[in-house]
N, CA, C and O atoms as a GROMACS GRO file, in nm:
protein
  480
    1UNK      N    1   0.084  -0.115  -0.011
    1UNK     CA    2  -0.005   0.016  -0.002
    1UNK      C    3   0.090   0.130   0.000
    1UNK      O    4   0.072   0.228  -0.072
    2UNK      N    5   0.187   0.120   0.078
    2UNK     CA    6   0.264   0.246   0.082
    2UNK      C    7   0.350   0.247  -0.063
    2UNK      O    8   0.363   0.354  -0.122
    3UNK      N    9   0.393   0.150  -0.106
    3UNK     CA   10   0.461   0.166  -0.246
    3UNK      C   11   0.354   0.225  -0.343
    3UNK      O   12   0.382   0.328  -0.405
    4UNK      N   13   0.238   0.168  -0.358
    4UNK     CA   14   0.108   0.225  -0.437
    4UNK      C   15   0.106   0.371  -0.409
    4UNK      O   16   0.111   0.448  -0.505
    5UNK      N   17   0.098   0.416  -0.292
    5UNK     CA   18   0.066   0.560  -0.245
    5UNK      C   19   0.199   0.648  -0.312
    5UNK      O   20   0.186   0.748  -0.383
    6UNK      N   21   0.322   0.589  -0.272
    6UNK     CA   22   0.443   0.676  -0.322
    6UNK      C   23   0.447   0.680  -0.471
    6UNK      O   24   0.486   0.786  -0.517
    7UNK      N   25   0.414   0.585  -0.556
    7UNK     CA   26   0.434   0.578  -0.682
    7UNK      C   27   0.333   0.690  -0.742
    7UNK      O   28   0.361   0.751  -0.845
    8UNK      N   29   0.213   0.712  -0.669
    8UNK     CA   30   0.118   0.796  -0.716
    8UNK      C   31   0.114   0.943  -0.652
    8UNK      O   32   0.027   1.028  -0.672
    9UNK      N   33   0.219   0.952  -0.575
    9UNK     CA   34   0.233   1.059  -0.502
    9UNK      C   35   0.107   1.111  -0.422
    9UNK      O   36   0.062   1.225  -0.425
   10UNK      N   37   0.056   0.996  -0.346
   10UNK     CA   38  -0.053   1.022  -0.284
   10UNK      C   39  -0.003   1.029  -0.128
   10UNK      O   40   0.045   0.925  -0.083
   11UNK      N   41  -0.009   1.122  -0.058
   11UNK     CA   42   0.028   1.135   0.091
   11UNK      C   43  -0.041   1.033   0.186
   11UNK      O   44  -0.164   1.034   0.201
   12UNK      N   45   0.032   0.954   0.243
   12UNK     CA   46  -0.034   0.850   0.359
   12UNK      C   47  -0.043   0.898   0.485
   12UNK      O   48   0.053   0.954   0.538
   13UNK      N   49  -0.159   0.880   0.546
   13UNK     CA   50  -0.175   0.934   0.680
   13UNK      C   51  -0.204   0.805   0.772
   13UNK      O   52  -0.281   0.717   0.734
   14UNK      N   53  -0.146   0.802   0.878
   14UNK     CA   54  -0.175   0.692   0.972
   14UNK      C   55  -0.249   0.764   1.096
   14UNK      O   56  -0.236   0.882   1.128
   15UNK      N   57  -0.340   0.658   1.169
   15UNK     CA   58  -0.396   0.710   1.271
   15UNK      C   59  -0.308   0.737   1.380
   15UNK      O   60  -0.229   0.648   1.410
   16UNK      N   61  -0.307   0.841   1.442
   16UNK     CA   62  -0.203   0.861   1.560
   16UNK      C   63  -0.240   0.778   1.670
   16UNK      O   64  -0.356   0.744   1.694
   17UNK      N   65  -0.132   0.742   1.743
   17UNK     CA   66  -0.133   0.663   1.864
   17UNK      C   67  -0.255   0.714   1.950
   17UNK      O   68  -0.288   0.833   1.943
   18UNK      N   69  -0.306   0.643   2.012
   18UNK     CA   70  -0.419   0.680   2.127
   18UNK      C   71  -0.508   0.792   2.064
   18UNK      O   72  -0.552   0.885   2.132
   19UNK      N   73  -0.534   0.776   1.927
   19UNK     CA   74  -0.640   0.850   1.892
   19UNK      C   75  -0.751   0.783   1.808
   19UNK      O   76  -0.776   0.824   1.695
   20UNK      N   77  -0.810   0.688   1.858
   20UNK     CA   78  -0.900   0.605   1.779
   20UNK      C   79  -1.024   0.672   1.723
   20UNK      O   80  -1.093   0.617   1.637
   21UNK      N   81  -1.047   0.780   1.769
   21UNK     CA   82  -1.164   0.875   1.728
   21UNK      C   83  -1.120   0.922   1.578
   21UNK      O   84  -1.211   0.953   1.501
   22UNK      N   85  -0.999   0.927   1.536
   22UNK     CA   86  -0.984   0.964   1.393
   22UNK      C   87  -1.035   0.850   1.309
   22UNK      O   88  -1.042   0.869   1.188
   23UNK      N   89  -1.065   0.754   1.351
   23UNK     CA   90  -1.149   0.652   1.264
   23UNK      C   91  -1.238   0.570   1.357
   23UNK      O   92  -1.215   0.450   1.379
   24UNK      N   93  -1.342   0.639   1.413
   24UNK     CA   94  -1.420   0.595   1.492
   24UNK      C   95  -1.523   0.463   1.465
   24UNK      O   96  -1.540   0.368   1.540
   25UNK      N   97  -1.582   0.488   1.341
   25UNK     CA   98  -1.654   0.366   1.281
   25UNK      C   99  -1.581   0.235   1.270
   25UNK      O  100  -1.640   0.134   1.308
   26UNK      N  101  -1.461   0.227   1.222
   26UNK     CA  102  -1.391   0.103   1.210
   26UNK      C  103  -1.351   0.047   1.372
   26UNK      O  104  -1.351  -0.071   1.408
   27UNK      N  105  -1.321   0.152   1.445
   27UNK     CA  106  -1.263   0.100   1.570
   27UNK      C  107  -1.399   0.053   1.634
   27UNK      O  108  -1.390  -0.054   1.695
   28UNK      N  109  -1.516   0.110   1.632
   28UNK     CA  110  -1.636   0.070   1.688
   28UNK      C  111  -1.652  -0.076   1.640
   28UNK      O  112  -1.661  -0.173   1.714
   29UNK      N  113  -1.654  -0.077   1.509
   29UNK     CA  114  -1.670  -0.237   1.461
   29UNK      C  115  -1.575  -0.337   1.499
   29UNK      O  116  -1.608  -0.453   1.522
   30UNK      N  117  -1.434  -0.287   1.510
   30UNK     CA  118  -1.348  -0.388   1.550
   30UNK      C  119  -1.366  -0.427   1.695
   30UNK      O  120  -1.347  -0.544   1.728
   31UNK      N  121  -1.406  -0.327   1.791
   31UNK     CA  122  -1.423  -0.364   1.924
   31UNK      C  123  -1.549  -0.461   1.938
   31UNK      O  124  -1.542  -0.551   2.022
   32UNK      N  125  -1.658  -0.447   1.863
   32UNK     CA  126  -1.776  -0.539   1.859
   32UNK      C  127  -1.736  -0.671   1.824
   32UNK      O  128  -1.767  -0.765   1.898
   33UNK      N  129  -1.658  -0.695   1.696
   33UNK     CA  130  -1.616  -0.798   1.653
   33UNK      C  131  -1.536  -0.874   1.754
   33UNK      O  132  -1.567  -0.991   1.775
   34UNK      N  133  -1.435  -0.817   1.820
   34UNK     CA  134  -1.345  -0.869   1.915
   34UNK      C  135  -1.422  -0.924   2.044
   34UNK      O  136  -1.406  -1.035   2.094
   35UNK      N  137  -1.510  -0.820   2.089
   35UNK     CA  138  -1.590  -0.870   2.196
   35UNK      C  139  -1.692  -0.989   2.190
   35UNK      O  140  -1.703  -1.081   2.271
   36UNK      N  141  -1.760  -0.969   2.083
   36UNK     CA  142  -1.855  -1.070   2.059
   36UNK      C  143  -1.823  -1.204   1.982
   36UNK      O  144  -1.903  -1.298   1.981
   37UNK      N  145  -1.704  -1.207   1.921
   37UNK     CA  146  -1.660  -1.310   1.865
   37UNK      C  147  -1.508  -1.353   1.875
   37UNK      O  148  -1.488  -1.472   1.900
   38UNK      N  149  -1.426  -1.290   1.862
   38UNK     CA  150  -1.297  -1.336   1.862
   38UNK      C  151  -1.256  -1.348   2.023
   38UNK      O  152  -1.164  -1.430   2.035
   39UNK      N  153  -1.287  -1.304   2.121
   39UNK     CA  154  -1.243  -1.324   2.235
   39UNK      C  155  -1.325  -1.436   2.313
   39UNK      O  156  -1.297  -1.482   2.424
   40UNK      N  157  -1.429  -1.469   2.235
   40UNK     CA  158  -1.509  -1.607   2.275
   40UNK      C  159  -1.492  -1.731   2.209
   40UNK      O  160  -1.536  -1.838   2.252
   41UNK      N  161  -1.423  -1.714   2.098
   41UNK     CA  162  -1.388  -1.837   2.034
   41UNK      C  163  -1.254  -1.883   2.005
   41UNK      O  164  -1.159  -1.814   1.971
   42UNK      N  165  -1.257  -2.010   2.020
   42UNK     CA  166  -1.097  -2.081   2.007
   42UNK      C  167  -1.122  -2.145   1.888
   42UNK      O  168  -1.199  -2.240   1.889
   43UNK      N  169  -1.055  -2.100   1.758
   43UNK     CA  170  -1.058  -2.161   1.634
   43UNK      C  171  -0.966  -2.270   1.628
   43UNK      O  172  -0.852  -2.259   1.673
   44UNK      N  173  -1.005  -2.365   1.578
   44UNK     CA  174  -0.916  -2.493   1.552
   44UNK      C  175  -0.863  -2.515   1.407
   44UNK      O  176  -0.783  -2.600   1.369
   45UNK      N  177  -0.922  -2.423   1.338
   45UNK     CA  178  -0.887  -2.457   1.172
   45UNK      C  179  -0.920  -2.318   1.111
   45UNK      O  180  -0.978  -2.226   1.171
   46UNK      N  181  -0.879  -2.315   0.991
   46UNK     CA  182  -0.901  -2.177   0.910
   46UNK      C  183  -1.032  -2.219   0.855
   46UNK      O  184  -1.118  -2.131   0.843
   47UNK      N  185  -1.057  -2.323   0.825
   47UNK     CA  186  -1.210  -2.350   0.774
   47UNK      C  187  -1.310  -2.319   0.870
   47UNK      O  188  -1.414  -2.263   0.834
   48UNK      N  189  -1.292  -2.348   0.981
   48UNK     CA  190  -1.390  -2.310   1.115
   48UNK      C  191  -1.377  -2.162   1.123
   48UNK      O  192  -1.481  -2.098   1.112
   49UNK      N  193  -1.281  -2.108   1.137
   49UNK     CA  194  -1.283  -1.958   1.135
   49UNK      C  195  -1.354  -1.891   1.034
   49UNK      O  196  -1.427  -1.795   1.058
   50UNK      N  197  -1.334  -1.944   0.908
   50UNK     CA  198  -1.419  -1.879   0.791
   50UNK      C  199  -1.550  -1.888   0.822
   50UNK      O  200  -1.625  -1.790   0.815
   51UNK      N  201  -1.596  -2.023   0.863
   51UNK     CA  202  -1.759  -2.056   0.880
   51UNK      C  203  -1.813  -1.970   0.990
   51UNK      O  204  -1.919  -1.909   0.980
   52UNK      N  205  -1.729  -1.969   1.104
   52UNK     CA  206  -1.775  -1.879   1.219
   52UNK      C  207  -1.798  -1.731   1.196
   52UNK      O  208  -1.893  -1.668   1.244
   53UNK      N  209  -1.697  -1.680   1.115
   53UNK     CA  210  -1.699  -1.531   1.070
   53UNK      C  211  -1.789  -1.508   0.978
   53UNK      O  212  -1.831  -1.392   0.980
   54UNK      N  213  -1.843  -1.593   0.880
   54UNK     CA  214  -1.929  -1.582   0.792
   54UNK      C  215  -2.063  -1.578   0.858
   54UNK      O  216  -2.144  -1.494   0.819
   55UNK      N  217  -2.092  -1.662   0.956
   55UNK     CA  218  -2.212  -1.664   1.023
   55UNK      C  219  -2.235  -1.537   1.091
   55UNK      O  220  -2.340  -1.473   1.078
   56UNK      N  221  -2.118  -1.496   1.177
   56UNK     CA  222  -2.138  -1.353   1.243
   56UNK      C  223  -2.174  -1.235   1.168
   56UNK      O  224  -2.258  -1.150   1.200
   57UNK      N  225  -2.077  -1.240   1.029
   57UNK     CA  226  -2.110  -1.140   0.946
   57UNK      C  227  -2.270  -1.134   0.891
   57UNK      O  228  -2.324  -1.026   0.872
   58UNK      N  229  -2.329  -1.246   0.870
   58UNK     CA  230  -2.452  -1.263   0.827
   58UNK      C  231  -2.544  -1.202   0.925
   58UNK      O  232  -2.638  -1.128   0.894
   59UNK      N  233  -2.511  -1.240   1.052
   59UNK     CA  234  -2.611  -1.206   1.148
   59UNK      C  235  -2.590  -1.048   1.169
   59UNK      O  236  -2.689  -0.974   1.171
   60UNK      N  237  -2.476  -1.003   1.183
   60UNK     CA  238  -2.447  -0.857   1.195
   60UNK      C  239  -2.520  -0.764   1.084
   60UNK      O  240  -2.572  -0.656   1.113
   61UNK      N  241  -2.517  -0.812   0.970
   61UNK     CA  242  -2.577  -0.731   0.853
   61UNK      C  243  -2.720  -0.764   0.827
   61UNK      O  244  -2.794  -0.678   0.780
   62UNK      N  245  -2.765  -0.887   0.856
   62UNK     CA  246  -2.900  -0.920   0.818
   62UNK      C  247  -3.011  -0.944   0.933
   62UNK      O  248  -3.133  -0.947   0.917
   63UNK      N  249  -2.940  -0.961   1.050
   63UNK     CA  250  -3.057  -0.993   1.163
   63UNK      C  251  -3.061  -0.917   1.282
   63UNK      O  252  -3.154  -0.920   1.363
   64UNK      N  253  -2.945  -0.840   1.293
   64UNK     CA  254  -2.930  -0.752   1.416
   64UNK      C  255  -2.972  -0.601   1.383
   64UNK      O  256  -2.909  -0.544   1.294
   65UNK      N  257  -3.065  -0.540   1.444
   65UNK     CA  258  -3.084  -0.403   1.429
   65UNK      C  259  -2.965  -0.321   1.490
   65UNK      O  260  -2.902  -0.359   1.589
   66UNK      N  261  -2.941  -0.206   1.424
   66UNK     CA  262  -2.837  -0.113   1.471
   66UNK      C  263  -2.909  -0.001   1.510
   66UNK      O  264  -2.998   0.048   1.440
   67UNK      N  265  -2.869   0.048   1.634
   67UNK     CA  266  -2.932   0.167   1.677
   67UNK      C  267  -2.907   0.312   1.598
   67UNK      O  268  -2.989   0.402   1.584
   68UNK      N  269  -2.769   0.308   1.552
   68UNK     CA  270  -2.715   0.409   1.482
   68UNK      C  271  -2.805   0.426   1.342
   68UNK      O  272  -2.825   0.535   1.288
   69UNK      N  273  -2.851   0.308   1.297
   69UNK     CA  274  -2.920   0.312   1.171
   69UNK      C  275  -3.068   0.317   1.189
   69UNK      O  276  -3.139   0.265   1.103
   70UNK      N  277  -3.123   0.376   1.296
   70UNK     CA  278  -3.270   0.374   1.313
   70UNK      C  279  -3.338   0.231   1.355
   70UNK      O  280  -3.453   0.207   1.320
   71UNK      N  281  -3.263   0.139   1.430
   71UNK     CA  282  -3.317   0.019   1.451
   71UNK      C  283  -3.312  -0.056   1.325
   71UNK      O  284  -3.387  -0.154   1.331
   72UNK      N  285  -3.254  -0.046   1.220
   72UNK     CA  286  -3.260  -0.124   1.107
   72UNK      C  287  -3.148  -0.217   1.092
   72UNK      O  288  -3.042  -0.188   1.146
   73UNK      N  289  -3.161  -0.323   1.027
   73UNK     CA  290  -3.040  -0.407   1.002
   73UNK      C  291  -2.963  -0.324   0.883
   73UNK      O  292  -3.028  -0.268   0.794
   74UNK      N  293  -2.832  -0.320   0.886
   74UNK     CA  294  -2.750  -0.266   0.783
   74UNK      C  295  -2.805  -0.293   0.635
   74UNK      O  296  -2.809  -0.196   0.560
   75UNK      N  297  -2.845  -0.411   0.589
   75UNK     CA  298  -2.916  -0.434   0.454
   75UNK      C  299  -3.046  -0.377   0.463
   75UNK      O  300  -3.072  -0.320   0.357
   76UNK      N  301  -3.145  -0.368   0.550
   76UNK     CA  302  -3.249  -0.287   0.547
   76UNK      C  303  -3.233  -0.141   0.519
   76UNK      O  304  -3.302  -0.078   0.440
   77UNK      N  305  -3.123  -0.088   0.601
   77UNK     CA  306  -3.096   0.054   0.580
   77UNK      C  307  -3.055   0.083   0.433
   77UNK      O  308  -3.106   0.177   0.372
   78UNK      N  309  -2.958  -0.003   0.375
   78UNK     CA  310  -2.907   0.025   0.270
   78UNK      C  311  -3.021   0.019   0.136
   78UNK      O  312  -3.011   0.081   0.030
   79UNK      N  313  -3.117  -0.063   0.174
   79UNK     CA  314  -3.231  -0.086   0.076
   79UNK      C  315  -3.311   0.042   0.072
   79UNK      O  316  -3.355   0.090  -0.032
   80UNK      N  317  -3.324   0.090   0.182
   80UNK     CA  318  -3.429   0.193   0.206
   80UNK      C  319  -3.365   0.325   0.163
   80UNK      O  320  -3.441   0.416   0.129
   81UNK      N  321  -3.223   0.346   0.161
   81UNK     CA  322  -3.156   0.448   0.152
   81UNK      C  323  -3.061   0.455   0.005
   81UNK      O  324  -2.991   0.551  -0.028
   82UNK      N  325  -3.075   0.349  -0.060
   82UNK     CA  326  -3.011   0.335  -0.188
   82UNK      C  327  -3.043   0.439  -0.292
   82UNK      O  328  -3.160   0.472  -0.312
   83UNK      N  329  -2.949   0.488  -0.352
   83UNK     CA  330  -2.966   0.582  -0.454
   83UNK      C  331  -3.004   0.529  -0.578
   83UNK      O  332  -3.070   0.607  -0.646
   84UNK      N  333  -2.979   0.416  -0.627
   84UNK     CA  334  -3.005   0.341  -0.730
   84UNK      C  335  -2.965   0.192  -0.712
   84UNK      O  336  -2.934   0.146  -0.602
   85UNK      N  337  -2.967   0.123  -0.820
   85UNK     CA  338  -2.931  -0.018  -0.831
   85UNK      C  339  -2.788  -0.043  -0.789
   85UNK      O  340  -2.754  -0.150  -0.738
   86UNK      N  341  -2.706   0.053  -0.809
   86UNK     CA  342  -2.552   0.014  -0.757
   86UNK      C  343  -2.544  -0.012  -0.624
   86UNK      O  344  -2.484  -0.116  -0.601
   87UNK      N  345  -2.589   0.052  -0.514
   87UNK     CA  346  -2.571   0.033  -0.382
   87UNK      C  347  -2.651  -0.094  -0.342
   87UNK      O  348  -2.598  -0.166  -0.258
   88UNK      N  349  -2.780  -0.132  -0.395
   88UNK     CA  350  -2.846  -0.245  -0.357
   88UNK      C  351  -2.763  -0.365  -0.410
   88UNK      O  352  -2.757  -0.470  -0.346
   89UNK      N  353  -2.695  -0.345  -0.534
   89UNK     CA  354  -2.648  -0.475  -0.594
   89UNK      C  355  -2.510  -0.508  -0.527
   89UNK      O  356  -2.470  -0.622  -0.504
   90UNK      N  357  -2.439  -0.382  -0.497
   90UNK     CA  358  -2.322  -0.414  -0.437
   90UNK      C  359  -2.327  -0.474  -0.300
   90UNK      O  360  -2.243  -0.561  -0.277
   91UNK      N  361  -2.410  -0.444  -0.209
   91UNK     CA  362  -2.457  -0.515  -0.091
   91UNK      C  363  -2.480  -0.661  -0.109
   91UNK      O  364  -2.442  -0.739  -0.022
   92UNK      N  365  -2.535  -0.702  -0.213
   92UNK     CA  366  -2.557  -0.840  -0.215
   92UNK      C  367  -2.445  -0.925  -0.291
   92UNK      O  368  -2.456  -1.047  -0.305
   93UNK      N  369  -2.342  -0.854  -0.336
   93UNK     CA  370  -2.263  -0.924  -0.435
   93UNK      C  371  -2.188  -1.042  -0.336
   93UNK      O  372  -2.139  -1.019  -0.226
   94UNK      N  373  -2.191  -1.156  -0.395
   94UNK     CA  374  -2.134  -1.272  -0.284
   94UNK      C  375  -1.982  -1.253  -0.251
   94UNK      O  376  -1.933  -1.305  -0.151
   95UNK      N  377  -1.915  -1.182  -0.334
   95UNK     CA  378  -1.779  -1.202  -0.293
   95UNK      C  379  -1.740  -1.088  -0.186
   95UNK      O  380  -1.630  -1.082  -0.131
   96UNK      N  381  -1.835  -1.009  -0.166
   96UNK     CA  382  -1.809  -0.896  -0.064
   96UNK      C  383  -1.748  -0.766  -0.139
   96UNK      O  384  -1.716  -0.675  -0.062
   97UNK      N  385  -1.729  -0.744  -0.262
   97UNK     CA  386  -1.688  -0.646  -0.321
   97UNK      C  387  -1.780  -0.595  -0.443
   97UNK      O  388  -1.859  -0.670  -0.501
   98UNK      N  389  -1.761  -0.455  -0.474
   98UNK     CA  390  -1.863  -0.419  -0.577
   98UNK      C  391  -1.822  -0.470  -0.707
   98UNK      O  392  -1.703  -0.470  -0.741
   99UNK      N  393  -1.921  -0.517  -0.784
   99UNK     CA  394  -1.886  -0.555  -0.941
   99UNK      C  395  -1.847  -0.476  -1.008
   99UNK      O  396  -1.781  -0.512  -1.106
  100UNK      N  397  -1.872  -0.333  -0.983
  100UNK     CA  398  -1.830  -0.217  -1.065
  100UNK      C  399  -1.809  -0.098  -0.976
  100UNK      O  400  -1.860  -0.094  -0.864
  101UNK      N  401  -1.736  -0.001  -1.023
  101UNK     CA  402  -1.695   0.100  -0.917
  101UNK      C  403  -1.824   0.181  -0.871
  101UNK      O  404  -1.921   0.193  -0.946
  102UNK      N  405  -1.820   0.224  -0.770
  102UNK     CA  406  -1.918   0.306  -0.702
  102UNK      C  407  -1.926   0.429  -0.750
  102UNK      O  408  -2.037   0.476  -0.776
  103UNK      N  409  -1.818   0.498  -0.769
  103UNK     CA  410  -1.793   0.636  -0.812
  103UNK      C  411  -1.737   0.628  -0.956
  103UNK      O  412  -1.682   0.526  -0.997
  104UNK      N  413  -1.753   0.734  -1.028
  104UNK     CA  414  -1.676   0.743  -1.158
  104UNK      C  415  -1.539   0.803  -1.147
  104UNK      O  416  -1.529   0.910  -1.088
  105UNK      N  417  -1.438   0.748  -1.195
  105UNK     CA  418  -1.302   0.826  -1.170
  105UNK      C  419  -1.311   0.977  -1.203
  105UNK      O  420  -1.372   1.023  -1.301
  106UNK      N  421  -1.251   1.042  -1.120
  106UNK     CA  422  -1.234   1.185  -1.151
  106UNK      C  423  -1.174   1.219  -1.301
  106UNK      O  424  -1.076   1.161  -1.346
  107UNK      N  425  -1.242   1.317  -1.366
  107UNK     CA  426  -1.217   1.353  -1.507
  107UNK      C  427  -1.068   1.428  -1.481
  107UNK      O  428  -0.993   1.426  -1.578
  108UNK      N  429  -1.029   1.481  -1.380
  108UNK     CA  430  -0.922   1.542  -1.372
  108UNK      C  431  -0.798   1.472  -1.314
  108UNK      O  432  -0.689   1.527  -1.308
  109UNK      N  433  -0.819   1.366  -1.279
  109UNK     CA  434  -0.736   1.268  -1.189
  109UNK      C  435  -0.745   1.294  -1.059
  109UNK      O  436  -0.832   1.366  -1.010
  110UNK      N  437  -0.650   1.234  -0.992
  110UNK     CA  438  -0.643   1.237  -0.827
  110UNK      C  439  -0.493   1.269  -0.796
  110UNK      O  440  -0.452   1.220  -0.691
  111UNK      N  441  -0.411   1.338  -0.865
  111UNK     CA  442  -0.279   1.339  -0.825
  111UNK      C  443  -0.243   1.469  -0.754
  111UNK      O  444  -0.126   1.491  -0.724
  112UNK      N  445  -0.338   1.555  -0.725
  112UNK     CA  446  -0.304   1.680  -0.682
  112UNK      C  447  -0.270   1.668  -0.524
  112UNK      O  448  -0.325   1.581  -0.457
  113UNK      N  449  -0.178   1.759  -0.468
  113UNK     CA  450  -0.136   1.721  -0.340
  113UNK      C  451  -0.263   1.731  -0.242
  113UNK      O  452  -0.259   1.649  -0.150
  114UNK      N  453  -0.370   1.812  -0.244
  114UNK     CA  454  -0.490   1.822  -0.168
  114UNK      C  455  -0.588   1.722  -0.174
  114UNK      O  456  -0.691   1.736  -0.108
  115UNK      N  457  -0.568   1.616  -0.249
  115UNK     CA  458  -0.656   1.520  -0.279
  115UNK      C  459  -0.714   1.449  -0.149
  115UNK      O  460  -0.835   1.443  -0.125
  116UNK      N  461  -0.620   1.400  -0.074
  116UNK     CA  462  -0.643   1.301   0.027
  116UNK      C  463  -0.621   1.373   0.155
  116UNK      O  464  -0.613   1.298   0.253
  117UNK      N  465  -0.609   1.500   0.179
  117UNK     CA  466  -0.586   1.552   0.311
  117UNK      C  467  -0.700   1.535   0.394
  117UNK      O  468  -0.816   1.555   0.360
  118UNK      N  469  -0.655   1.491   0.520
  118UNK     CA  470  -0.745   1.455   0.633
  118UNK      C  471  -0.713   1.555   0.756
  118UNK      O  472  -0.602   1.581   0.802
  119UNK      N  473  -0.833   1.601   0.796
  119UNK     CA  474  -0.836   1.720   0.897
  119UNK      C  475  -0.819   1.651   1.023
  119UNK      O  476  -0.857   1.534   1.031
  120UNK      N  477  -0.761   1.713   1.127
  120UNK     CA  478  -0.762   1.650   1.272
  120UNK      C  479  -0.644   1.628   1.293
  120UNK      O  480  -0.609   1.578   1.400
   0.00000   0.00000   0.00000
């Protein structure tokens, strides 16, 4: 990743030590995953880890309401708030990645120095 960013002259920013609020969404998700699954499960094989994580992900996205989403599941929230077929189709993509880009590439490129500046 660092080589990729250097080759394209993209400035790389790390989260400062002891500053998890700089990336609060993923920190919250990581804490939940750790507390609910990783700290409670002794994995005996890679296959078992994959199966258990897949079941947890399915529950997290499809069965469990989230208060931050108005007590909807992430899947329900995305369906109600999708701007078009792209977002809805992306969420159901079996491999977990978008089948096509979510946003069009910038017509001017993204090599300017201010493109990825992060406040804070």
